[in-house]
C-alpha positions as CSV (number, residue, x, y, z in Angstrom):
1,M,-1.4,2.4,-13.3
2,V,-3.1,5.6,-12.2
3,T,-1.7,7.2,-9.0
4,I,-3.1,9.7,-6.6
5,K,-0.9,12.3,-8.2
6,D,-2.6,11.6,-11.6
7,I,-6.0,12.1,-9.9
8,A,-4.9,15.3,-8.4
9,R,-3.5,16.6,-11.7
10,E,-6.7,15.7,-13.6
11,S,-9.1,17.1,-11.0
12,G,-7.1,20.3,-10.4
13,Y,-6.9,19.7,-6.6
14,S,-3.9,18.9,-4.4
15,V,-2.7,15.4,-3.5
16,S,-3.7,16.2,0.1
17,T,-7.3,17.1,-0.9
18,V,-7.6,13.9,-3.0
19,S,-6.2,11.9,-0.1
20,R,-8.8,13.4,2.2
21,V,-11.6,12.5,-0.2
22,L,-10.3,8.9,-0.6
23,N,-10.2,8.6,3.2
24,N,-13.7,9.9,3.6
25,R,-12.7,12.9,5.7
26,N,-15.2,15.7,6.4
27,D,-12.9,18.6,5.8
28,V,-13.5,18.7,2.0
29,S,-16.0,21.0,0.2
30,P,-18.8,19.2,-1.6
31,D,-17.7,20.6,-4.9
32,A,-14.2,19.3,-4.5
33,R,-15.4,16.0,-3.4
34,K,-17.8,15.7,-6.3
35,K,-15.1,16.6,-8.9
36,I,-12.5,14.3,-7.4
37,E,-15.0,11.4,-7.2
38,E,-15.8,11.9,-10.9
39,V,-12.1,11.7,-11.8
40,V,-11.7,8.6,-9.6
41,A,-14.6,7.0,-11.4
42,K,-13.4,8.1,-14.8
43,F,-10.0,6.4,-14.3
44,N,-11.3,3.4,-12.3
45,F,-8.8,4.4,-9.6
46,V,-8.3,1.9,-6.8
47,P,-6.0,3.0,-3.9
48,N,-2.9,0.9,-3.5
49,N,-2.8,-0.3,0.1
50,N,0.8,-1.3,-0.1
51,A,1.8,2.3,-1.1
52,K,-0.5,3.6,1.7
53,H,1.1,1.5,4.3
54,L,4.6,2.4,3.1
55,K,3.7,6.1,3.4
56,Q,2.2,5.6,6.8
57,N,5.2,3.5,7.9
58,N,2.6,1.1,9.4
59,S,1.6,-2.1,7.6
60,R,-0.1,-3.8,10.5
61,Q,1.8,-6.9,9.5
62,S,4.2,-8.8,11.7
63,A,7.0,-11.2,11.1
64,Y,8.5,-13.9,13.1
65,W,12.2,-14.6,12.9
66,S,13.7,-17.7,14.4
67,K,17.4,-18.8,14.4
68,V,17.4,-22.5,13.5
69,S,20.4,-24.8,13.4
70,Q,21.6,-25.3,9.9
71,I,22.2,-29.0,10.5
72,C,18.4,-29.7,10.2
73,F,18.5,-28.5,6.6
74,L,21.4,-30.7,5.5
75,P,20.7,-33.9,3.5
76,V,20.5,-37.1,5.5
77,S,23.3,-38.7,3.5
78,W,25.7,-35.9,4.3
79,R,25.0,-36.0,8.0
80,K,25.7,-39.8,8.1
81,S,29.0,-39.5,6.2
82,S,30.4,-36.6,8.3
83,A,29.6,-38.0,11.7
C-alpha cells in the first residue's frame, strides 16, 4: 500500500506539499504540482480517507450508545425458570 510519505519520497517534495496537491490547494507551484501528480498516477495512489480523518481527528461520523436492560437478551426459557 502506497502512502503519502512514499509519494513525497519519490517526488522529492515534502509530505506537506504532497498533501496540499492532493487537497487541491492553490499554494503549490505548477512544477511541483505536475511532478507530484505524475508520481501519484505512476503509483495509482488513492488517499486513505480513514487515515485522513484520524489525522484530522474528525471523522464526521456519529455513534449512538444506549443502555439496555440485560434481561431482554436472556433466553426465554431462562427467564421462565428463574421467575
